[in-house]
PDB file of N, CA, C and O in Angstrom, chain B, residues numbered from 101:
ATOM      1  N   UNK B 101       0.840  -1.178   0.000  1.00  0.00           N
ATOM      2  CA  UNK B 101       0.000   0.000   0.000  1.00  0.00           C
ATOM      3  C   UNK B 101       0.888   1.246   0.000  1.00  0.00           C
ATOM      4  O   UNK B 101       1.937   1.260   0.644  1.00  0.00           O
ATOM      5  N   UNK B 102       0.484   2.261  -0.699  1.00  0.00           N
ATOM      6  CA  UNK B 102       1.229   3.505  -0.800  1.00  0.00           C
ATOM      7  C   UNK B 102       0.868   4.407   0.374  1.00  0.00           C
ATOM      8  O   UNK B 102      -0.233   4.956   0.423  1.00  0.00           O
ATOM      9  N   UNK B 103       1.803   4.562   1.329  1.00  0.00           N
ATOM     10  CA  UNK B 103       1.517   5.349   2.522  1.00  0.00           C
ATOM     11  C   UNK B 103       1.736   6.838   2.311  1.00  0.00           C
ATOM     12  O   UNK B 103       1.562   7.625   3.242  1.00  0.00           O
ATOM     13  N   UNK B 104       2.111   7.233   1.111  1.00  0.00           N
ATOM     14  CA  UNK B 104       2.252   8.652   0.827  1.00  0.00           C
ATOM     15  C   UNK B 104       0.886   9.309   0.702  1.00  0.00           C
ATOM     16  O   UNK B 104       0.797  10.529   0.569  1.00  0.00           O
ATOM     17  N   UNK B 105      -0.186   8.511   0.743  1.00  0.00           N
ATOM     18  CA  UNK B 105      -1.529   9.069   0.669  1.00  0.00           C
ATOM     19  C   UNK B 105      -1.914   9.791   1.952  1.00  0.00           C
ATOM     20  O   UNK B 105      -2.885  10.547   1.964  1.00  0.00           O
ATOM     21  N   UNK B 106      -1.178   9.574   3.025  1.00  0.00           N
ATOM     22  CA  UNK B 106      -1.465  10.257   4.282  1.00  0.00           C
ATOM     23  C   UNK B 106      -0.939  11.682   4.228  1.00  0.00           C
ATOM     24  O   UNK B 106       0.138  11.944   3.691  1.00  0.00           O
ATOM     25  N   UNK B 107      -1.721  12.601   4.796  1.00  0.00           N
ATOM     26  CA  UNK B 107      -1.241  13.981   4.892  1.00  0.00           C
ATOM     27  C   UNK B 107      -0.096  14.044   5.901  1.00  0.00           C
ATOM     28  O   UNK B 107       0.145  13.092   6.644  1.00  0.00           O
ATOM     29  N   UNK B 108       0.591  15.154   5.917  1.00  0.00           N
ATOM     30  CA  UNK B 108       1.696  15.327   6.855  1.00  0.00           C
ATOM     31  C   UNK B 108       1.206  15.186   8.285  1.00  0.00           C
ATOM     32  O   UNK B 108       1.849  14.522   9.099  1.00  0.00           O
ATOM     33  N   UNK B 109       0.078  15.800   8.599  1.00  0.00           N
ATOM     34  CA  UNK B 109      -0.467  15.733   9.954  1.00  0.00           C
ATOM     35  C   UNK B 109      -0.912  14.318  10.294  1.00  0.00           C
ATOM     36  O   UNK B 109      -0.704  13.860  11.418  1.00  0.00           O
ATOM     37  N   UNK B 110      -1.516  13.623   9.346  1.00  0.00           N
ATOM     38  CA  UNK B 110      -1.917  12.237   9.589  1.00  0.00           C
ATOM     39  C   UNK B 110      -0.693  11.370   9.843  1.00  0.00           C
ATOM     40  O   UNK B 110      -0.739  10.462  10.673  1.00  0.00           O
ATOM     41  N   UNK B 111       0.402  11.639   9.136  1.00  0.00           N
ATOM     42  CA  UNK B 111       1.635  10.883   9.353  1.00  0.00           C
ATOM     43  C   UNK B 111       2.183  11.136  10.758  1.00  0.00           C
ATOM     44  O   UNK B 111       2.677  10.218  11.413  1.00  0.00           O
ATOM     45  N   UNK B 112       2.091  12.389  11.216  1.00  0.00           N
ATOM     46  CA  UNK B 112       2.527  12.714  12.575  1.00  0.00           C
ATOM     47  C   UNK B 112       1.684  11.974  13.606  1.00  0.00           C
ATOM     48  O   UNK B 112       2.206  11.433  14.581  1.00  0.00           O
ATOM     49  N   UNK B 113       0.371  11.957  13.379  1.00  0.00           N
ATOM     50  CA  UNK B 113      -0.527  11.239  14.286  1.00  0.00           C
ATOM     51  C   UNK B 113      -0.209   9.749  14.265  1.00  0.00           C
ATOM     52  O   UNK B 113      -0.161   9.112  15.317  1.00  0.00           O
ATOM     53  N   UNK B 114       0.008   9.189  13.083  1.00  0.00           N
ATOM     54  CA  UNK B 114       0.326   7.768  12.967  1.00  0.00           C
ATOM     55  C   UNK B 114       1.639   7.438  13.692  1.00  0.00           C
ATOM     56  O   UNK B 114       1.738   6.403  14.352  1.00  0.00           O
ATOM     57  N   UNK B 115       2.630   8.298  13.572  1.00  0.00           N
ATOM     58  CA  UNK B 115       3.896   8.074  14.277  1.00  0.00           C
ATOM     59  C   UNK B 115       3.674   8.009  15.785  1.00  0.00           C
ATOM     60  O   UNK B 115       4.297   7.198  16.470  1.00  0.00           O
ATOM     61  N   UNK B 116       2.788   8.860  16.303  1.00  0.00           N
ATOM     62  CA  UNK B 116       2.496   8.850  17.736  1.00  0.00           C
ATOM     63  C   UNK B 116       1.660   7.632  18.128  1.00  0.00           C
ATOM     64  O   UNK B 116       1.794   7.122  19.240  1.00  0.00           O
ATOM     65  N   UNK B 117       0.803   7.166  17.229  1.00  0.00           N
ATOM     66  CA  UNK B 117       0.060   5.926  17.482  1.00  0.00           C
ATOM     67  C   UNK B 117       1.037   4.760  17.576  1.00  0.00           C
ATOM     68  O   UNK B 117       0.895   3.895  18.440  1.00  0.00           O
ATOM     69  N   UNK B 118       2.025   4.737  16.693  1.00  0.00           N
ATOM     70  CA  UNK B 118       3.045   3.681  16.718  1.00  0.00           C
ATOM     71  C   UNK B 118       3.760   3.681  18.070  1.00  0.00           C
ATOM     72  O   UNK B 118       4.134   2.620  18.570  1.00  0.00           O
ATOM     73  N   UNK B 119       3.952   4.846  18.659  1.00  0.00           N
ATOM     74  CA  UNK B 119       4.594   4.954  19.965  1.00  0.00           C
ATOM     75  C   UNK B 119       3.686   4.488  21.099  1.00  0.00           C
ATOM     76  O   UNK B 119       4.135   4.329  22.234  1.00  0.00           O
ATOM     77  N   UNK B 120       2.407   4.268  20.790  1.00  0.00           N
ATOM     78  CA  UNK B 120       1.469   3.821  21.816  1.00  0.00           C
ATOM     79  C   UNK B 120       0.790   4.948  22.562  1.00  0.00           C
ATOM     80  O   UNK B 120       0.249   4.735  23.647  1.00  0.00           O
ATOM     81  N   UNK B 121       0.809   6.143  22.000  1.00  0.00           N
ATOM     82  CA  UNK B 121       0.205   7.299  22.658  1.00  0.00           C
ATOM     83  C   UNK B 121      -1.314   7.275  22.532  1.00  0.00           C
ATOM     84  O   UNK B 121      -1.851   6.802  21.531  1.00  0.00           O
ATOM     85  N   UNK B 122      -2.000   7.783  23.542  1.00  0.00           N
ATOM     86  CA  UNK B 122      -3.457   7.897  23.531  1.00  0.00           C
ATOM     87  C   UNK B 122      -3.847   9.143  22.741  1.00  0.00           C
ATOM     88  O   UNK B 122      -2.999   9.978  22.424  1.00  0.00           O
ATOM     89  N   UNK B 123      -5.142   9.263  22.425  1.00  0.00           N
ATOM     90  CA  UNK B 123      -5.610  10.452  21.706  1.00  0.00           C
ATOM     91  C   UNK B 123      -5.315  11.715  22.504  1.00  0.00           C
ATOM     92  O   UNK B 123      -4.929  12.737  21.936  1.00  0.00           O
ATOM     93  N   UNK B 124      -5.495  11.646  23.817  1.00  0.00           N
ATOM     94  CA  UNK B 124      -5.232  12.808  24.663  1.00  0.00           C
ATOM     95  C   UNK B 124      -3.752  13.195  24.613  1.00  0.00           C
ATOM     96  O   UNK B 124      -3.423  14.378  24.525  1.00  0.00           O
ATOM     97  N   UNK B 125      -2.873  12.214  24.667  1.00  0.00           N
ATOM     98  CA  UNK B 125      -1.435  12.489  24.594  1.00  0.00           C
ATOM     99  C   UNK B 125      -1.044  13.043  23.233  1.00  0.00           C
ATOM    100  O   UNK B 125      -0.200  13.935  23.139  1.00  0.00           O
ATOM    101  N   UNK B 126      -1.655  12.515  22.182  1.00  0.00           N
ATOM    102  CA  UNK B 126      -1.384  13.012  20.828  1.00  0.00           C
ATOM    103  C   UNK B 126      -1.836  14.458  20.708  1.00  0.00           C
ATOM    104  O   UNK B 126      -1.124  15.295  20.152  1.00  0.00           O
ATOM    105  N   UNK B 127      -3.025  14.750  21.233  1.00  0.00           N
ATOM    106  CA  UNK B 127      -3.549  16.118  21.178  1.00  0.00           C
ATOM    107  C   UNK B 127      -2.605  17.091  21.881  1.00  0.00           C
ATOM    108  O   UNK B 127      -2.334  18.177  21.370  1.00  0.00           O
ATOM    109  N   UNK B 128      -2.111  16.703  23.038  1.00  0.00           N
ATOM    110  CA  UNK B 128      -1.175  17.571  23.772  1.00  0.00           C
ATOM    111  C   UNK B 128       0.128  17.758  23.005  1.00  0.00           C
ATOM    112  O   UNK B 128       0.647  18.871  22.912  1.00  0.00           O
ATOM    113  N   UNK B 129       0.654  16.665  22.457  1.00  0.00           N
ATOM    114  CA  UNK B 129       1.939  16.731  21.747  1.00  0.00           C
ATOM    115  C   UNK B 129       1.851  17.613  20.507  1.00  0.00           C
ATOM    116  O   UNK B 129       2.790  18.345  20.193  1.00  0.00           O
ATOM    117  N   UNK B 130       0.712  17.545  19.797  1.00  0.00           N
ATOM    118  CA  UNK B 130       0.568  18.291  18.546  1.00  0.00           C
ATOM    119  C   UNK B 130      -0.159  19.623  18.730  1.00  0.00           C
ATOM    120  O   UNK B 130      -0.316  20.394  17.783  1.00  0.00           O
ATOM    121  N   UNK B 131      -0.602  19.882  19.971  1.00  0.00           N
ATOM    122  CA  UNK B 131      -1.324  21.119  20.284  1.00  0.00           C
ATOM    123  C   UNK B 131      -2.580  21.288  19.436  1.00  0.00           C
ATOM    124  O   UNK B 131      -2.832  22.342  18.852  1.00  0.00           O
ATOM    125  N   UNK B 132      -3.356  20.208  19.392  1.00  0.00           N
ATOM    126  CA  UNK B 132      -4.648  20.231  18.706  1.00  0.00           C
ATOM    127  C   UNK B 132      -5.672  19.606  19.640  1.00  0.00           C
ATOM    128  O   UNK B 132      -5.305  19.028  20.663  1.00  0.00           O
ATOM    129  N   UNK B 133      -6.954  19.716  19.301  1.00  0.00           N
ATOM    130  CA  UNK B 133      -7.991  19.155  20.169  1.00  0.00           C
ATOM    131  C   UNK B 133      -8.078  17.636  20.009  1.00  0.00           C
ATOM    132  O   UNK B 133      -7.649  17.071  19.003  1.00  0.00           O
ATOM    133  N   UNK B 134      -8.644  16.998  21.029  1.00  0.00           N
ATOM    134  CA  UNK B 134      -8.848  15.550  20.945  1.00  0.00           C
ATOM    135  C   UNK B 134      -9.799  15.197  19.804  1.00  0.00           C
ATOM    136  O   UNK B 134      -9.635  14.165  19.153  1.00  0.00           O
ATOM    137  N   UNK B 135     -10.785  16.047  19.563  1.00  0.00           N
ATOM    138  CA  UNK B 135     -11.716  15.823  18.459  1.00  0.00           C
ATOM    139  C   UNK B 135     -10.964  15.793  17.135  1.00  0.00           C
ATOM    140  O   UNK B 135     -11.231  14.941  16.287  1.00  0.00           O
ATOM    141  N   UNK B 136     -10.028  16.716  16.954  1.00  0.00           N
ATOM    142  CA  UNK B 136      -9.238  16.761  15.721  1.00  0.00           C
ATOM    143  C   UNK B 136      -8.387  15.509  15.585  1.00  0.00           C
ATOM    144  O   UNK B 136      -8.237  14.974  14.486  1.00  0.00           O
ATOM    145  N   UNK B 137      -7.831  15.042  16.692  1.00  0.00           N
ATOM    146  CA  UNK B 137      -7.048  13.798  16.662  1.00  0.00           C
ATOM    147  C   UNK B 137      -7.944  12.652  16.206  1.00  0.00           C
ATOM    148  O   UNK B 137      -7.542  11.849  15.364  1.00  0.00           O
ATOM    149  N   UNK B 138      -9.149  12.571  16.754  1.00  0.00           N
ATOM    150  CA  UNK B 138     -10.078  11.499  16.381  1.00  0.00           C
ATOM    151  C   UNK B 138     -10.407  11.548  14.890  1.00  0.00           C
ATOM    152  O   UNK B 138     -10.522  10.508  14.242  1.00  0.00           O
ATOM    153  N   UNK B 139     -10.556  12.743  14.355  1.00  0.00           N
ATOM    154  CA  UNK B 139     -10.813  12.889  12.917  1.00  0.00           C
ATOM    155  C   UNK B 139      -9.616  12.398  12.104  1.00  0.00           C
ATOM    156  O   UNK B 139      -9.790  11.715  11.095  1.00  0.00           O
ATOM    157  N   UNK B 140      -8.418  12.737  12.533  1.00  0.00           N
ATOM    158  CA  UNK B 140      -7.221  12.262  11.837  1.00  0.00           C
ATOM    159  C   UNK B 140      -7.114  10.743  11.914  1.00  0.00           C
ATOM    160  O   UNK B 140      -6.768  10.091  10.930  1.00  0.00           O
ATOM    161  N   UNK B 141      -7.413  10.178  13.088  1.00  0.00           N
ATOM    162  CA  UNK B 141      -7.350   8.721  13.257  1.00  0.00           C
ATOM    163  C   UNK B 141      -8.360   8.048  12.322  1.00  0.00           C
ATOM    164  O   UNK B 141      -8.038   7.043  11.688  1.00  0.00           O
ATOM    165  N   UNK B 142      -9.562   8.589  12.233  1.00  0.00           N
ATOM    166  CA  UNK B 142     -10.560   8.031  11.304  1.00  0.00           C
ATOM    167  C   UNK B 142     -10.055   8.072   9.859  1.00  0.00           C
ATOM    168  O   UNK B 142     -10.212   7.111   9.106  1.00  0.00           O
ATOM    169  N   UNK B 143      -9.451   9.195   9.490  1.00  0.00           N
ATOM    170  CA  UNK B 143      -8.905   9.326   8.141  1.00  0.00           C
ATOM    171  C   UNK B 143      -7.779   8.341   7.875  1.00  0.00           C
ATOM    172  O   UNK B 143      -7.682   7.774   6.787  1.00  0.00           O
ATOM    173  N   UNK B 144      -6.931   8.140   8.874  1.00  0.00           N
ATOM    174  CA  UNK B 144      -5.826   7.176   8.750  1.00  0.00           C
ATOM    175  C   UNK B 144      -6.390   5.775   8.560  1.00  0.00           C
ATOM    176  O   UNK B 144      -5.950   5.042   7.674  1.00  0.00           O
ATOM    177  N   UNK B 145      -7.363   5.399   9.389  1.00  0.00           N
ATOM    178  CA  UNK B 145      -7.984   4.073   9.270  1.00  0.00           C
ATOM    179  C   UNK B 145      -8.559   3.873   7.877  1.00  0.00           C
ATOM    180  O   UNK B 145      -8.354   2.832   7.252  1.00  0.00           O
ATOM    181  N   UNK B 146      -9.282   4.883   7.394  1.00  0.00           N
ATOM    182  CA  UNK B 146      -9.927   4.783   6.074  1.00  0.00           C
ATOM    183  C   UNK B 146      -8.875   4.636   4.969  1.00  0.00           C
ATOM    184  O   UNK B 146      -9.006   3.781   4.093  1.00  0.00           O
ATOM    185  N   UNK B 147      -7.840   5.465   5.014  1.00  0.00           N
ATOM    186  CA  UNK B 147      -6.832   5.437   3.955  1.00  0.00           C
ATOM    187  C   UNK B 147      -5.980   4.175   3.982  1.00  0.00           C
ATOM    188  O   UNK B 147      -5.561   3.684   2.934  1.00  0.00           O
ATOM    189  N   UNK B 148      -5.719   3.643   5.191  1.00  0.00           N
ATOM    190  CA  UNK B 148      -4.907   2.434   5.297  1.00  0.00           C
ATOM    191  C   UNK B 148      -5.735   1.159   5.179  1.00  0.00           C
ATOM    192  O   UNK B 148      -5.186   0.069   5.019  1.00  0.00           O
ATOM    193  N   UNK B 149      -7.058   1.298   5.257  1.00  0.00           N
ATOM    194  CA  UNK B 149      -7.930   0.128   5.156  1.00  0.00           C
ATOM    195  C   UNK B 149      -7.875  -0.752   6.389  1.00  0.00           C
ATOM    196  O   UNK B 149      -7.959  -1.976   6.288  1.00  0.00           O
ATOM    197  N   UNK B 150      -7.733  -0.127   7.564  1.00  0.00           N
ATOM    198  CA  UNK B 150      -7.692  -0.873   8.822  1.00  0.00           C
ATOM    199  C   UNK B 150      -8.853  -0.435   9.706  1.00  0.00           C
ATOM    200  O   UNK B 150      -9.513   0.568   9.437  1.00  0.00           O
ATOM    201  N   UNK B 151      -9.092  -1.215  10.777  1.00  0.00           N
ATOM    202  CA  UNK B 151     -10.220  -0.905  11.655  1.00  0.00           C
ATOM    203  C   UNK B 151      -9.829  -0.699  13.117  1.00  0.00           C
ATOM    204  O   UNK B 151     -10.691  -0.435  13.955  1.00  0.00           O
ATOM    205  N   UNK B 152      -8.539  -0.818  13.431  1.00  0.00           N
ATOM    206  CA  UNK B 152      -8.134  -0.621  14.829  1.00  0.00           C
ATOM    207  C   UNK B 152      -6.739   0.006  14.892  1.00  0.00           C
ATOM    208  O   UNK B 152      -5.983  -0.012  13.920  1.00  0.00           O
ATOM    209  N   UNK B 153      -6.422   0.562  16.065  1.00  0.00           N
ATOM    210  CA  UNK B 153      -5.137   1.242  16.270  1.00  0.00           C
ATOM    211  C   UNK B 153      -3.956   0.294  16.105  1.00  0.00           C
ATOM    212  O   UNK B 153      -2.915   0.674  15.569  1.00  0.00           O
ATOM    213  N   UNK B 154      -4.122  -0.941  16.569  1.00  0.00           N
ATOM    214  CA  UNK B 154      -3.021  -1.907  16.476  1.00  0.00           C
ATOM    215  C   UNK B 154      -2.652  -2.164  15.013  1.00  0.00           C
ATOM    216  O   UNK B 154      -1.473  -2.219  14.663  1.00  0.00           O
ATOM    217  N   UNK B 155      -3.660  -2.318  14.175  1.00  0.00           N
ATOM    218  CA  UNK B 155      -3.394  -2.544  12.748  1.00  0.00           C
ATOM    219  C   UNK B 155      -2.760  -1.306  12.115  1.00  0.00           C
ATOM    220  O   UNK B 155      -1.854  -1.418  11.289  1.00  0.00           O
ATOM    221  N   UNK B 156      -3.240  -0.132  12.507  1.00  0.00           N
ATOM    222  CA  UNK B 156      -2.657   1.105  11.983  1.00  0.00           C
ATOM    223  C   UNK B 156      -1.207   1.244  12.438  1.00  0.00           C
ATOM    224  O   UNK B 156      -0.341   1.635  11.655  1.00  0.00           O
ATOM    225  N   UNK B 157      -0.944   0.922  13.704  1.00  0.00           N
ATOM    226  CA  UNK B 157       0.420   1.007  14.236  1.00  0.00           C
ATOM    227  C   UNK B 157       1.342   0.026  13.523  1.00  0.00           C
ATOM    228  O   UNK B 157       2.479   0.362  13.192  1.00  0.00           O
ATOM    229  N   UNK B 158       0.844  -1.193  13.288  1.00  0.00           N
ATOM    230  CA  UNK B 158       1.656  -2.189  12.587  1.00  0.00           C
ATOM    231  C   UNK B 158       1.952  -1.727  11.163  1.00  0.00           C
ATOM    232  O   UNK B 158       3.074  -1.871  10.679  1.00  0.00           O
ATOM    233  N   UNK B 159       0.956  -1.178  10.504  1.00  0.00           N
ATOM    234  CA  UNK B 159       1.138  -0.681   9.146  1.00  0.00           C
ATOM    235  C   UNK B 159       2.114   0.490   9.136  1.00  0.00           C
ATOM    236  O   UNK B 159       2.973   0.587   8.260  1.00  0.00           O
ATOM    237  N   UNK B 160       1.975   1.379  10.117  1.00  0.00           N
ATOM    238  CA  UNK B 160       2.874   2.527  10.226  1.00  0.00           C
ATOM    239  C   UNK B 160       4.296   2.101  10.495  1.00  0.00           C
ATOM    240  O   UNK B 160       5.234   2.659   9.927  1.00  0.00           O
ATOM    241  N   UNK B 161       4.466   1.106  11.365  1.00  0.00           N
ATOM    242  CA  UNK B 161       5.804   0.620  11.692  1.00  0.00           C
ATOM    243  C   UNK B 161       6.456  -0.030  10.480  1.00  0.00           C
ATOM    244  O   UNK B 161       7.661   0.102  10.270  1.00  0.00           O
ATOM    245  N   UNK B 162       5.659  -0.729   9.686  1.00  0.00           N
ATOM    246  CA  UNK B 162       6.195  -1.402   8.503  1.00  0.00           C
ATOM    247  C   UNK B 162       6.477  -0.443   7.360  1.00  0.00           C
ATOM    248  O   UNK B 162       7.243  -0.756   6.448  1.00  0.00           O
ATOM    249  N   UNK B 163       5.848   0.739   7.414  1.00  0.00           N
ATOM    250  CA  UNK B 163       5.986   1.669   6.294  1.00  0.00           C
ATOM    251  C   UNK B 163       7.160   2.621   6.423  1.00  0.00           C
ATOM    252  O   UNK B 163       7.294   3.559   5.638  1.00  0.00           O
ATOM    253  N   UNK B 164       8.005   2.383   7.407  1.00  0.00           N
ATOM    254  CA  UNK B 164       9.190   3.222   7.477  1.00  0.00           C
ATOM    255  C   UNK B 164       9.360   3.970   8.775  1.00  0.00           C
ATOM    256  O   UNK B 164      10.382   4.630   8.964  1.00  0.00           O
ATOM    257  N   UNK B 165       8.405   3.895   9.674  1.00  0.00           N
ATOM    258  CA  UNK B 165       8.588   4.541  10.963  1.00  0.00           C
ATOM    259  C   UNK B 165       9.598   3.722  11.740  1.00  0.00           C
ATOM    260  O   UNK B 165       9.366   2.549  12.034  1.00  0.00           O
ATOM    261  N   UNK B 166      10.696   4.330  12.064  1.00  0.00           N
ATOM    262  CA  UNK B 166      11.719   3.630  12.825  1.00  0.00           C
ATOM    263  C   UNK B 166      11.402   3.789  14.300  1.00  0.00           C
ATOM    264  O   UNK B 166      11.721   4.813  14.904  1.00  0.00           O
ATOM    265  N   UNK B 167      10.777   2.778  14.877  1.00  0.00           N
ATOM    266  CA  UNK B 167      10.307   2.850  16.255  1.00  0.00           C
ATOM    267  C   UNK B 167      11.449   3.092  17.230  1.00  0.00           C
ATOM    268  O   UNK B 167      11.225   3.647  18.306  1.00  0.00           O
ATOM    269  N   UNK B 168      12.655   2.696  16.885  1.00  0.00           N
ATOM    270  CA  UNK B 168      13.779   2.897  17.791  1.00  0.00           C
ATOM    271  C   UNK B 168      14.251   4.353  17.782  1.00  0.00           C
ATOM    272  O   UNK B 168      14.913   4.791  18.723  1.00  0.00           O
ATOM    273  N   UNK B 169      13.924   5.092  16.748  1.00  0.00           N
ATOM    274  CA  UNK B 169      14.281   6.504  16.723  1.00  0.00           C
ATOM    275  C   UNK B 169      13.261   7.350  17.466  1.00  0.00           C
ATOM    276  O   UNK B 169      13.614   8.388  18.026  1.00  0.00           O
ATOM    277  N   UNK B 170      12.001   6.927  17.482  1.00  0.00           N
ATOM    278  CA  UNK B 170      10.976   7.773  18.078  1.00  0.00           C
ATOM    279  C   UNK B 170      10.683   7.433  19.521  1.00  0.00           C
ATOM    280  O   UNK B 170      10.113   8.258  20.235  1.00  0.00           O
ATOM    281  N   UNK B 171      11.047   6.258  19.974  1.00  0.00           N
ATOM    282  CA  UNK B 171      10.828   5.899  21.361  1.00  0.00           C
ATOM    283  C   UNK B 171      12.067   6.256  22.171  1.00  0.00           C
ATOM    284  O   UNK B 171      13.192   6.057  21.713  1.00  0.00           O
ATOM    285  N   UNK B 172      11.859   6.783  23.377  1.00  0.00           N
ATOM    286  CA  UNK B 172      13.029   7.106  24.185  1.00  0.00           C
ATOM    287  C   UNK B 172      13.779   5.838  24.568  1.00  0.00           C
ATOM    288  O   UNK B 172      13.158   4.796  24.777  1.00  0.00           O
ATOM    289  N   UNK B 173      15.084   5.909  24.661  1.00  0.00           N
ATOM    290  CA  UNK B 173      15.843   4.715  25.011  1.00  0.00           C
ATOM    291  C   UNK B 173      15.550   4.297  26.443  1.00  0.00           C
ATOM    292  O   UNK B 173      15.282   5.130  27.309  1.00  0.00           O
ATOM    293  N   UNK B 174      15.605   3.013  26.671  1.00  0.00           N
ATOM    294  CA  UNK B 174      15.435   2.510  28.026  1.00  0.00           C
ATOM    295  C   UNK B 174      16.686   2.809  28.823  1.00  0.00           C
ATOM    296  O   UNK B 174      17.801   2.804  28.302  1.00  0.00           O
ATOM    297  N   UNK B 175      16.473   3.066  30.087  1.00  0.00           N
ATOM    298  CA  UNK B 175      17.624   3.299  30.938  1.00  0.00           C
ATOM    299  C   UNK B 175      18.381   1.997  31.125  1.00  0.00           C
ATOM    300  O   UNK B 175      17.789   0.944  31.364  1.00  0.00           O
ATOM    301  N   UNK B 176      19.647   2.081  31.017  1.00  0.00           N
ATOM    302  CA  UNK B 176      20.477   0.907  31.236  1.00  0.00           C
ATOM    303  C   UNK B 176      21.362   1.186  32.437  1.00  0.00           C
ATOM    304  O   UNK B 176      22.054   2.202  32.503  1.00  0.00           O
ATOM    305  N   UNK B 177      21.324   0.289  33.350  1.00  0.00           N
ATOM    306  CA  UNK B 177      22.117   0.444  34.551  1.00  0.00           C
ATOM    307  C   UNK B 177      23.363  -0.411  34.440  1.00  0.00           C
ATOM    308  O   UNK B 177      23.309  -1.547  33.969  1.00  0.00           O
ATOM    309  N   UNK B 178      24.448   0.120  34.861  1.00  0.00           N
ATOM    310  CA  UNK B 178      25.674  -0.672  34.909  1.00  0.00           C
ATOM    311  C   UNK B 178      26.259  -0.519  36.302  1.00  0.00           C
ATOM    312  O   UNK B 178      26.149   0.528  36.940  1.00  0.00           O
ATOM    313  N   UNK B 179      26.852  -1.543  36.728  1.00  0.00           N
ATOM    314  CA  UNK B 179      27.442  -1.539  38.064  1.00  0.00           C
ATOM    315  C   UNK B 179      28.937  -1.733  37.928  1.00  0.00           C
ATOM    316  O   UNK B 179      29.407  -2.585  37.174  1.00  0.00           O
ATOM    317  N   UNK B 180      29.660  -0.942  38.660  1.00  0.00           N
ATOM    318  CA  UNK B 180      31.105  -1.037  38.668  1.00  0.00           C
ATOM    319  C   UNK B 180      31.481  -1.886  39.878  1.00  0.00           C
ATOM    320  O   UNK B 180      31.356  -1.445  41.020  1.00  0.00           O
ATOM    321  N   UNK B 181      31.933  -3.078  39.622  1.00  0.00           N
ATOM    322  CA  UNK B 181      32.301  -3.989  40.688  1.00  0.00           C
ATOM    323  C   UNK B 181      33.804  -3.884  40.896  1.00  0.00           C
ATOM    324  O   UNK B 181      34.593  -4.136  39.985  1.00  0.00           O
ATOM    325  N   UNK B 182      34.176  -3.517  42.086  1.00  0.00           N
ATOM    326  CA  UNK B 182      35.601  -3.406  42.400  1.00  0.00           C
ATOM    327  C   UNK B 182      35.973  -4.511  43.365  1.00  0.00           C
ATOM    328  O   UNK B 182      35.358  -4.685  44.417  1.00  0.00           O
ATOM    329  N   UNK B 183      36.965  -5.228  42.987  1.00  0.00           N
ATOM    330  CA  UNK B 183      37.439  -6.329  43.807  1.00  0.00           C
ATOM    331  C   UNK B 183      38.825  -5.988  44.297  1.00  0.00           C
ATOM    332  O   UNK B 183      39.667  -5.522  43.529  1.00  0.00           O
ATOM    333  N   UNK B 184      39.060  -6.213  45.540  1.00  0.00           N
ATOM    334  CA  UNK B 184      40.386  -5.925  46.098  1.00  0.00           C
ATOM    335  C   UNK B 184      40.284  -4.883  47.180  1.00  0.00           C
ATOM    336  O   UNK B 184      39.321  -4.120  47.258  1.00  0.00           O
ATOM    337  N   UNK B 185      41.290  -4.871  48.003  1.00  0.00           N
ATOM    338  CA  UNK B 185      41.258  -3.950  49.133  1.00  0.00           C
ATOM    339  C   UNK B 185      42.451  -3.065  49.147  1.00  0.00           C
ATOM    340  O   UNK B 185      42.586  -2.223  50.035  1.00  0.00           O
TER     341      UNK B 185
END
Protein backbone atom coordinates (compact mmCIF):
# COMPACT_ATOMS: atom_id res chain seq x y z
CA UNK A 1 0.00 0.00 0.00
CA UNK A 2 1.23 3.50 -0.80
CA UNK A 3 1.52 5.35 2.52
CA UNK A 4 2.25 8.65 0.83
CA UNK A 5 -1.53 9.07 0.67
CA UNK A 6 -1.47 10.26 4.28
CA UNK A 7 -1.24 13.98 4.89
CA UNK A 8 1.70 15.33 6.86
CA UNK A 9 -0.47 15.73 9.95
CA UNK A 10 -1.92 12.24 9.59
CA UNK A 11 1.64 10.88 9.35
CA UNK A 12 2.53 12.71 12.58
CA UNK A 13 -0.53 11.24 14.29
CA UNK A 14 0.33 7.77 12.97
CA UNK A 15 3.90 8.07 14.28
CA UNK A 16 2.50 8.85 17.74
CA UNK A 17 0.06 5.93 17.48
CA UNK A 18 3.05 3.68 16.72
CA UNK A 19 4.59 4.95 19.97
CA UNK A 20 1.47 3.82 21.82
CA UNK A 21 0.20 7.30 22.66
CA UNK A 22 -3.46 7.90 23.53
CA UNK A 23 -5.61 10.45 21.71
CA UNK A 24 -5.23 12.81 24.66
CA UNK A 25 -1.43 12.49 24.59
CA UNK A 26 -1.38 13.01 20.83
CA UNK A 27 -3.55 16.12 21.18
CA UNK A 28 -1.17 17.57 23.77
CA UNK A 29 1.94 16.73 21.75
CA UNK A 30 0.57 18.29 18.55
CA UNK A 31 -1.32 21.12 20.28
CA UNK A 32 -4.65 20.23 18.71
CA UNK A 33 -7.99 19.16 20.17
CA UNK A 34 -8.85 15.55 20.94
CA UNK A 35 -11.72 15.82 18.46
CA UNK A 36 -9.24 16.76 15.72
CA UNK A 37 -7.05 13.80 16.66
CA UNK A 38 -10.08 11.50 16.38
CA UNK A 39 -10.81 12.89 12.92
CA UNK A 40 -7.22 12.26 11.84
CA UNK A 41 -7.35 8.72 13.26
CA UNK A 42 -10.56 8.03 11.30
CA UNK A 43 -8.91 9.33 8.14
CA UNK A 44 -5.83 7.18 8.75
CA UNK A 45 -7.98 4.07 9.27
CA UNK A 46 -9.93 4.78 6.07
CA UNK A 47 -6.83 5.44 3.96
CA UNK A 48 -4.91 2.43 5.30
CA UNK A 49 -7.93 0.13 5.16
CA UNK A 50 -7.69 -0.87 8.82
CA UNK A 51 -10.22 -0.90 11.65
CA UNK A 52 -8.13 -0.62 14.83
CA UNK A 53 -5.14 1.24 16.27
CA UNK A 54 -3.02 -1.91 16.48
CA UNK A 55 -3.39 -2.54 12.75
CA UNK A 56 -2.66 1.11 11.98
CA UNK A 57 0.42 1.01 14.24
CA UNK A 58 1.66 -2.19 12.59
CA UNK A 59 1.14 -0.68 9.15
CA UNK A 60 2.87 2.53 10.23
CA UNK A 61 5.80 0.62 11.69
CA UNK A 62 6.19 -1.40 8.50
CA UNK A 63 5.99 1.67 6.29
CA UNK A 64 9.19 3.22 7.48
CA UNK A 65 8.59 4.54 10.96
CA UNK A 66 11.72 3.63 12.83
CA UNK A 67 10.31 2.85 16.25
CA UNK A 68 13.78 2.90 17.79
CA UNK A 69 14.28 6.50 16.72
CA UNK A 70 10.98 7.77 18.08
CA UNK A 71 10.83 5.90 21.36
CA UNK A 72 13.03 7.11 24.18
CA UNK A 73 15.84 4.72 25.01
CA UNK A 74 15.43 2.51 28.03
CA UNK A 75 17.62 3.30 30.94
CA UNK A 76 20.48 0.91 31.24
CA UNK A 77 22.12 0.44 34.55
CA UNK A 78 25.67 -0.67 34.91
CA UNK A 79 27.44 -1.54 38.06
CA UNK A 80 31.10 -1.04 38.67
CA UNK A 81 32.30 -3.99 40.69
CA UNK A 82 35.60 -3.41 42.40
CA UNK A 83 37.44 -6.33 43.81
CA UNK A 84 40.39 -5.92 46.10
CA UNK A 85 41.26 -3.95 49.13
